[in-house]
C-alpha positions in Angstrom: -19.7 -3.1 4.7 -16.4 -1.4 3.9 -13.4 -3.4 3.0 -9.9 -2.4 3.7 -6.5 -3.7 2.5 -3.5 -4.0 4.8 0.0 -4.2 3.2 3.6 -3.2 3.6 4.9 -0.7 1.0 7.6 -2.1 -1.3 10.9 -0.3 -1.7 10.9 2.5 -4.3 12.5 1.2 -7.5 13.8 4.6 -8.4 15.8 5.2 -5.2 18.1 3.1 -3.1 16.6 4.1 0.2 14.2 2.1 2.2 12.2 4.9 3.9 8.8 4.0 5.2 9.0 0.4 4.1 8.7 -0.9 7.6 5.3 0.7 8.2 2.0 -1.1 7.5 -0.5 0.8 5.3 -4.3 0.5 5.4 -6.3 1.6 2.2 -10.0 1.3 1.6 -11.3 -0.6 -1.5 -13.1 1.8 -3.8 -16.9 1.8 -3.3 -17.6 3.0 -6.9 -15.8 3.1 -10.2 -14.0 6.2 -11.4 -15.6 8.1 -14.3 -14.4 10.9 -16.4 -15.5 14.4 -15.5 -17.6 15.9 -18.3 -15.8 19.3 -18.1 -12.2 18.5 -17.6 -12.0 14.8 -18.5 -10.1 13.9 -15.3 -11.0 10.6 -13.7 -12.8 10.8 -10.3 -15.6 9.6 -8.2 -17.7 10.7 -5.2 -15.9 8.2 -2.9 -13.8 10.2 -0.5 -12.4 7.1 1.2 -10.0 6.7 -1.7 -8.0 9.6 -0.3 -7.6 8.1 3.2 -4.4 6.1 4.0 -3.6 5.1 7.5 -0.1 4.0 8.7 0.6 1.6 11.5 3.9 0.4 13.1 2.9 -3.3 13.0 0.5 -5.6 11.3 -1.1 -6.4 14.6 -1.9 -2.7 15.2 -3.6 -2.4 11.8 -5.6 -5.6 12.4 -6.7 -4.4 15.8 -7.8 -1.1 14.3 -10.0 -2.9 11.7 -11.5 -5.2 14.3 -12.2 -2.3 16.7 -13.9 -0.2 13.9 -15.8 -3.2 12.4 -14.1 -3.2 9.1 -13.6 -6.2 6.9 -10.0 -6.5 5.8 -7.6 -8.5 3.8 -3.9 -8.8 4.5 -1.5 -8.7 1.6 1.8 -10.5 2.6 4.9 -8.4 2.2 7.1 -9.1 -0.9 10.1 -11.4 -0.3 13.4 -9.5 -0.1 16.2 -11.1 -2.0 19.7 -9.9 -2.0 21.9 -10.1 -5.1 25.4 -10.5 -3.8 28.1 -9.7 -6.3 31.6 -8.6 -6.2 33.3 -5.8 -8.1 35.4 -8.4 -9.9 32.3 -9.8 -11.5 32.2 -6.8 -13.8 35.3 -8.0 -15.6 34.5 -11.7 -16.2 
């Protein structure tokens, strides 16, 4: 039975924008371990589900999809968002 993971993408640490952080993403767990290719040395496997990523507007929509398709799934809770409030005057203290 295939297992899926449902989660919300965190904000990119390299940019200040929050694009695509409100969507829920579904990824499949790998069915086999990656192994180095004998010719090139790149890591890979025969599992093509590793390339599939599905996006949903809500967690309920992602859960409904998994239940409709008969997929076992785990839900990873979204990270807590904390705001660091500071004033410009704090730079001079």
